[in-house]
RODO-2510 file (C-alpha; in nm, 4 decimals, decimal comma):
residues 142
     n   res          X          Y          Z
     1     m     1,1793    -2,8856    -3,3359
     2     t     1,1606    -2,6732    -3,0212
     3     d     1,4547    -2,4583    -3,1393
     4     l     1,2222    -2,2701    -3,3774
     5     t     1,2006    -1,8922    -3,3190
     6     l     1,0003    -1,6023    -3,4553
     7     t     1,0554    -1,2267    -3,4475
     8     c     0,7951    -0,9556    -3,5176
     9     r     0,8680    -0,5829    -3,5409
    10     r     0,6235    -0,2950    -3,5211
    11     v     0,6548     0,0804    -3,4687
    12     i     0,3790     0,2058    -3,2396
    13     k     0,2895     0,5749    -3,2227
    14     a     0,3128     0,5933    -2,8441
    15     a     0,5842     0,6571    -2,5883
    16     p     0,7810     0,3544    -2,4618
    17     e     0,6275     0,4003    -2,1150
    18     l     0,2742     0,3611    -2,2554
    19     v     0,3704     0,0587    -2,4643
    20     y     0,5468    -0,1080    -2,1706
    21     n     0,2598    -0,0425    -1,9300
    22     a     0,0040    -0,1746    -2,1809
    23     w     0,1607    -0,5220    -2,1622
    24     l     0,1210    -0,5258    -1,7824
    25     d    -0,2219    -0,3640    -1,7291
    26     p    -0,5085    -0,6168    -1,7477
    27     a    -0,7611    -0,3510    -1,8539
    28     v    -0,5431    -0,2547    -2,1508
    29     m    -0,4491    -0,6173    -2,2248
    30     t    -0,8177    -0,6921    -2,2894
    31     r    -0,8073    -0,4429    -2,5791
    32     f    -0,5196    -0,6004    -2,7724
    33     m    -0,4176    -0,9501    -2,6531
    34     s    -0,6196    -1,1385    -2,9141
    35     p    -0,4870    -1,1910    -3,2637
    36     g    -0,7795    -1,1446    -3,4983
    37     p    -1,0945    -0,9424    -3,5524
    38     d    -1,3066    -1,2472    -3,4671
    39     m    -1,1447    -1,2838    -3,1234
    40     h    -1,1566    -1,0910    -2,7977
    41     v    -1,0189    -1,1214    -2,4445
    42     s    -1,2822    -1,2165    -2,1885
    43     e    -1,0457    -1,2196    -1,8914
    44     a    -0,6992    -1,0820    -1,8159
    45     r    -0,5000    -1,0806    -1,4936
    46     s    -0,1481    -0,9596    -1,4235
    47     d     0,0876    -0,9497    -1,1260
    48     p     0,3574    -0,7336    -1,2894
    49     r     0,6678    -0,8237    -1,0921
    50     v     0,9498    -1,0678    -1,1576
    51     g     0,8051    -1,4040    -1,0580
    52     g     0,4493    -1,2714    -1,0890
    53     r     0,2042    -1,4377    -1,3239
    54     f    -0,0395    -1,3281    -1,5919
    55     f    -0,3431    -1,4932    -1,7461
    56     v    -0,5246    -1,4059    -2,0696
    57     l    -0,8360    -1,5868    -2,1897
    58     m    -0,8787    -1,5271    -2,5626
    59     q    -1,2241    -1,6098    -2,6988
    60     g    -1,2872    -1,7094    -3,0565
    61     d    -1,4736    -2,0174    -3,1766
    62     k    -1,3583    -2,1644    -2,8421
    63     p    -1,1611    -2,0412    -2,5393
    64     y    -0,7831    -2,0080    -2,5788
    65     p    -0,6187    -1,9741    -2,2349
    66     h    -0,2642    -1,8373    -2,2123
    67     e    -0,0601    -1,7683    -1,9038
    68     g     0,2948    -1,7309    -1,7874
    69     s     0,5448    -1,5861    -1,5449
    70     y     0,7349    -1,2616    -1,5729
    71     l     1,1069    -1,3397    -1,5884
    72     e     1,2458    -0,9898    -1,6519
    73     l     1,0907    -0,6445    -1,6265
    74     v     1,3055    -0,3473    -1,7252
    75     p     1,0783    -0,0420    -1,7064
    76     h     0,9862     0,1027    -2,0441
    77     s     1,2357    -0,1092    -2,2399
    78     r     1,2144    -0,4877    -2,1878
    79     i     0,9749    -0,7605    -2,0739
    80     v     1,0488    -1,1343    -2,0787
    81     f     0,7851    -1,3900    -1,9863
    82     t     0,7037    -1,7569    -2,0238
    83     w     0,4208    -1,8422    -2,2650
    84     e     0,2135    -2,1338    -2,1427
    85     a    -0,0812    -2,2863    -2,3245
    86     p    -0,2041    -2,6444    -2,3696
    87     w    -0,0418    -2,6564    -2,7156
    88     s     0,2880    -2,4790    -2,6284
    89     a     0,6272    -2,6437    -2,6087
    90     p     0,7795    -2,6624    -2,2598
    91     g     1,0058    -2,3668    -2,1801
    92     t     0,8530    -2,1310    -2,4342
    93     q     0,9486    -1,7656    -2,3770
    94     v     0,8586    -1,4279    -2,5235
    95     e     1,0845    -1,1233    -2,5138
    96     l     0,9621    -0,7714    -2,5859
    97     v     1,2175    -0,4981    -2,6488
    98     m     1,0862    -0,1413    -2,6699
    99     t     1,3116     0,1239    -2,8233
   100     p     1,2238     0,4923    -2,8639
   101     v     1,2212     0,6057    -3,2272
   102     a     1,1116     0,9314    -3,3926
   103     e     0,7651     0,7857    -3,4675
   104     g     0,7108     0,6512    -3,1134
   105     t     0,8343     0,3084    -3,0028
   106     e     0,9758     0,0201    -3,2008
   107     v     0,8618    -0,3085    -3,0477
   108     v     1,0624    -0,6210    -3,1282
   109     l     0,8877    -0,9371    -3,0105
   110     t     1,0865    -1,2621    -3,0096
   111     h     0,9124    -1,5899    -2,9253
   112     v     1,1240    -1,9036    -2,8829
   113     k     1,0418    -2,2774    -2,8797
   114     f     0,7648    -2,4216    -3,0913
   115     m     0,6445    -2,7757    -3,1430
   116     s     0,6405    -2,7364    -3,5242
   117     e     0,6928    -2,4921    -3,8085
   118     e     0,3144    -2,4677    -3,8393
   119     a     0,2860    -2,3661    -3,4727
   120     r     0,5575    -2,1042    -3,5239
   121     d     0,3857    -1,9668    -3,8328
   122     n     0,0476    -1,9548    -3,6563
   123     h     0,2041    -1,7681    -3,3644
   124     f     0,3754    -1,5254    -3,6035
   125     a     0,0337    -1,4397    -3,7488
   126     g    -0,1117    -1,4160    -3,3980
   127     w     0,1598    -1,1863    -3,2616
   128     t     0,1396    -0,9702    -3,5752
   129     g    -0,2346    -0,9262    -3,5133
   130     i    -0,1760    -0,8497    -3,1461
   131     l     0,0848    -0,5845    -3,2293
   132     e    -0,1566    -0,4302    -3,4826
   133     k    -0,4307    -0,4129    -3,2170
   134     l    -0,1838    -0,2658    -2,9666
   135     a    -0,0810     0,0007    -3,2184
   136     a    -0,4450     0,0884    -3,2872
   137     s    -0,5224     0,0966    -2,9146
   138     l    -0,2342     0,3333    -2,8361
   139     s    -0,2257     0,5409    -3,1565
   140     g    -0,1887     0,9099    -3,0999
   141     k    -0,0641     0,8674    -2,7418
   142     a     0,3068     0,9401    -2,8044
***
């Protein structure tokens, strides 16, 4: 079932440059790259260049490591990266498209390849929580 895909949309009250940079800055990533209120990021690293890697260690009831490689970086508008975790399907990718809108930036996140519908649904909830935390972190910085 690895052809399963999810898409999340969120308008964030911040300029596209701030939204784009947030996804690449480890200090900012620690503020939003965990999906729920009972989770936090204990470690984040990023080498923001095509071919560079990132690492995020989400902490909840146990550690949830995630990492990947940057495949495409189009300043202030698009980021594509692999999404690697012990429970991820091989070849999983995430695409972020940032478009300026009157209210700030519309972020469209598309994540492809899941092992099951349950995994897709869990990731949809996770990405929705992450986008909410990102919006809260950047609110008022348009």
